[in-house]
N, C-alpha and C positions, 0 to 999 in steps of 0.2 A: 345490779340484777344478779350477778354471780354471788355476791355476798349474801343477798337476801335468799337466794336459792339454797346456799349451803346452810344457812341458819334454819330454814324451814325443813330441810332434810334431817338435820339433827333433832329438831323438835318432833317430827313425825316418827322417827325411829325410837325416841325415848318415850313417847306418849303412851304406847301400850303398857310399858313397865310401870309408868306412873299410875295408870288406871288400876292395874292389878294390885299395886301396893296400897292405894287408897281403899280398895275393897277389903284388903287384909286388916288395915287399921280400923275401918268401920266395923268389921265383924268382931274385932277384939274389944272395942270400946262398948258397943251396944248402947244401952240407955243408962250407963253408969254415971255417977257424979263426976268422975274424972273428965268425961267429955265436956261438961260445962266449964271446967277449969281450963281445958285446952282451947276453948274459944277465945279467951282473953290472954293467954300466955302459954309458956312451955312448962311441962312437968318432967323433971329429970327422973324421978322415981318411976313414973309410968313408963318412960322411955326404956329404962333398964329392965322393967318387967316385960315389956313387949319384946325386947331383944333376946331375953332369956328363953322365951317361948317360941320365937320365930324360927322358921325354916325356909330354905330356898331363897327367894327374892327378899323376904323379910329380914334376913340376916344383914343385908346391906343398909338397912335403915338405922343408922347409928348417929350419935351426936356429932361425929367428926365430918359429916357430910355438909354441915352448915357453915357458911361464910368462908373465911380464909383457912379454916381447918381442913376443908376439902382439898385445897391446893397442896397443903403440907402432906396430907394423907396420900394423894396421888404421887407426889415426889418420893415419899418413903416407899411406896409400893414398887416403884421403878428401881430405886437404888438398892433395896433389900430383896428384890425379886419375890414379892408377895403375890401369889396367884390370885387371879380374879375369881369371883363367884361364877358358877356355871352359867347362870342366866345372863349376867353382865358380859361374860366372854362371848356368848352366842350373839347377843345384840351388837357387840362391838365388831364381831366378824361380819355381820350383815352390813353394818355401816361401812366397813372397809371395802366390801365388794361394791356397794353403791358408789362410794367415793372413787374407786378405781374406774368405774364407768364414767363418772362426771369429770374427773380430772383431765381426761383426754380433751374434752371440749374447753375446759378452763385454760390449759396450757396452749392449746391451739389459738384461742382468742387472744391471749397475751402475746404470743409470738407474732401474730399478724398485725397487732396494734390498730385494729379497726373493728367495727361491729360486724359480727358474722351472722347475726339474727338467729332465730330459733332453729331453722332448718340447717344452717351451717354448723351451729353449735352441737346439735345432737347427731349430725352426720359424723363430725369429728369424734364424738363420744363412742359411737358404734365402730368406727374404723380402727380406733386404737385400743378398744377394750380388751381384746384377746391378747394383744402384746403386753398391755399393762398387767393382765392377769398372770401371764407367764412370768413376768418380772416380779410380781407379788409373791409367787410361789418360791422363787429364788430368795427373795427378801425374807420370807418366813423361815426358811432353813438357816439363813445367816443369823437372824435375830435369835432363833432357837439355840444355835450354837453359842451365841454370846451369853445368854441367860442360863442355859443348862450346863454348859461346860466351863466357860471362862469365868463367869460370876461365881460358880461353885468353887473353882480353883482359887480365885482371889480371896474370897471371904470365908470359905470353910476349910481351906488347907493352908494357904500362904499366910493369912492373917493370924491364925493361932500359932503358927511357927514363928512369926516375927515378934509376937507378944508373949511368948512362953516365959521369958525371963524379965518381963517388964512389970515393975511394981507401982509405977506412977500412972494414974488414970489418964492424966493429960497427954502423956506420951502415947498411950494406947489409942486415944481418940485421934491424935495427930496421924498415926499410922493408918487408921481406918479412913480418915478423911483423904489421905493421899491415895488410897486404893479406890475410893469413890471417884476421885479426879481421873485416875487411870481408866476406870470403867466408863466414866462419862465421856472421856476423849474417844474411846473406841466407838461408843454409840454415835457421837457426832460425826466421826469419819464415815461410818457405815451409812448414816442418814444422808450425808452430803453426797456420797457416791450414787446412791439410789435416786436422789433428787435429780442429779444431772443425767442419769441414765434415762429417766422419764423425759427430760427435756430433749435429749438427743433423739429419742424415738419420735417425738413430735416434730422438731425443727428439721431434722434430716430424713424423716419418713423411713426410719429403720424398721425392718421386719423382724430382726433377730433380737430377742431380749438379752441374750448372752453377749452378742456383739455390742449392743448399746451399753451394757454394764462395763465391758472392758474398755470401750471408748471413754466412758465416764471416769474410770480410774486414771487413764492417761491424761484427761483434761484436768482433773483435780490435782494430780501430781505435778503438772507443768504450770499451773496457775495458782500460786499461793493466795492470791487475792480472793479466791473462792472462800477460803477460811475467814478472811477479813470481813467479807460480805455476810457470811453466816453469823459472825460475831456481832455485827451491827444489828442484824435482825433479832438475834438472841437478846441483845441489850434492850431493844424496844419491848420485847416480851417481858423482861425483868421489870422494866418501868411500869408496864401495865399491871403486873402482879403486885408490885409494891403499892401502887395507887389503890388497887382493889383492897389490899390489906388495911389501908388507912381509912377508907371511906365506908366499908361494909359494917353495918351495925351487928350487935349480938342478937340472940334469940329472945325476942319479946313479942308481945301481942299488939293488936291494934294497928295504927299507922306504921309503926316501926317494922312490922312484919312485911307489909306491902312494899315499904322502902327497900328492905333487904332483898325481897324478891326481884324488884325492878333493877337494883344494882347488880344482882347476880346475872340477870338476862343481858344487861349491857356488857358485863365482863365476858360472857360467852360470845357475844357479838364481836367484841374486841379481839378475842382469841381467834375467831374465824378470819377476821380482817388480817391479823398478823400471819396466819397460815397462807392466805392468798398473797400477802406481801412477800413472803419467802419465795413462792413460785414466780411471781412477776419479776422481782429483782434478779433472781437467778437466771431466768430466761433472758432478760435484757442483757445481763453480763455475758452470758454464753454467746448470744448473737453478736455482740460488739467485739468479743475476743476473737471469734472466728469469721468475722465479716459476713455473717448470715443476715444481718439486719437489712441490707440493701434490697434483697428480693423478697423479704417477708413483710416489711413495713408498708404502711399505706402510701400511695403515691403522693408526691408533693402537690400542694394546692396551687393551681395557676389561675389567676383571674382571667375570665374569658374576654375576648374582644367583643366589640359591639356587633350586632347583626350586620350592619353595613360593611364593616371591615372584614367580617368573615365571608360575606358573599363576594366581595372583591377578591379576596384570596382564593376562594373556590373557583371563581371565573377565570382568573389568571392561570390557574393550574389546568383547567379544562382547555383553554386556548393553547 
């Protein structure tokens, strides 16, 4: 149910943009002969013409959004600090606020290891939302510093200095790859700390976002296995991405189009599953490491005595 809810949330957030984009495409095509061609397949020439005339949301409708190219485009945007389109950034911000609300109930459910039903789930969402929102503001400043300062220093200042006398392209590529690894390691460290800050807010019912963040730094620094767990989850993500790259078809019409659409939706569902797997496994590890699991887990199942034995026991107690 948590997985289905997260998938539907993403769908409903993206749906208004999809409708707006479809209206832009319909207005550009009109009753032209190209529209008949697009029924049975793709037209790269028309796509280029549409992109050259588009503005706002239409500028995001490019060939690189199809299939595995979308994964590579997103990865490139992160590593090279390419800014989002304004419309996409606004919708992403709205999604992050909604996820900040729901993640409190998700983590609470995983920490308790028992069904909390709708009333318990949304009660936890409301109880932890403002704490998560304060933590999210801190996270925004940290990520902004990473991309606005550290990324600029690494790739706009340090990289040109390191390669100023390099004449072999392979060497320059190796240096840039090393800088990508450094920046990626910083992103992983920050992401790891904020994950455990959220978990400490939930499991220990912390009111202070700063206190939870400092406690998360201490926990991560004292437990190197947090990085091992993160690596295992990241490996699962890499496997899913590689499988998607292998099975997703190219841009074609007819049945192949619907097959590509279905595989894309399965990939999005798998991405959400891995996101929840990150939270669930990290919560379980934190509880086991600090012995929190005993008072948050479900009670042990005990087979009841027969009614006759229970009545005898109650009677003896009364006497």
